[in-house]
C-alpha positions, 0 to 999 in steps of 0.5 A: 587282229588280221593275219596277213601273208604277203607274197611268200616264197620258199625254195629248197635248193633249186626247187621253189616249193612256195611261189608268191602265196598271199593270204588274209585271215580276219578274226573269226575266220577259219581257213583250210589249205587244199592241194595235192602232195607237194603243193606247198601247204605244209611249207606255207603253214610252217612259214606262217608259224615260224618253223621255216623262214620264207626266202621273201615276202612277209607275215604280219599280224595287224601292223606287226611284221612277224617274218623274222621273229623266231617261232617262240616269239610269234 
């Protein structure tokens, strides 16, 4: 079961806080997001978990698109 993040974008007002992030995590892999304050790490994580909805892009688990599912369904 691979987790695939494809080109997610998130903006708040006129500020783009996540700009085209893509990521693939295969079973057994451990991934860390590193960057300075305001780089979009937390927003990226929240987009993956469903806490916030990305403006564009996709979050997939294998062939299932989770992007528009609520947090409790992921």
